[in-house]
C-alpha positions as CSV (number, residue, x, y, z in Angstrom):
1,M,0.0,0.0,0.0
2,T,1.2,3.5,-0.8
3,A,1.1,6.7,1.2
4,S,-1.3,8.2,-1.3
5,I,-3.9,5.5,-0.7
6,T,-3.6,5.8,3.0
7,R,-3.8,9.6,2.9
8,R,-6.8,9.5,0.6
9,G,-8.6,6.9,2.8
10,F,-7.9,9.0,5.9
11,L,-9.2,12.1,4.3
12,A,-12.3,10.3,3.0
13,A,-13.0,8.8,6.5
14,G,-12.6,12.3,8.0
15,A,-14.9,13.9,5.5
16,V,-17.6,11.2,6.0
17,G,-17.3,11.5,9.8
18,A,-17.6,15.3,9.7
19,A,-20.6,15.0,7.4
20,M,-22.3,12.6,9.7
21,V,-21.6,14.7,12.8
22,G,-22.5,18.1,11.3
């Protein structure tokens, strides 16, 4: 796995979490 995939996954999870919370 590459850093780009990990970073993208992390950002995606953060965006989804923020959307669900707010």
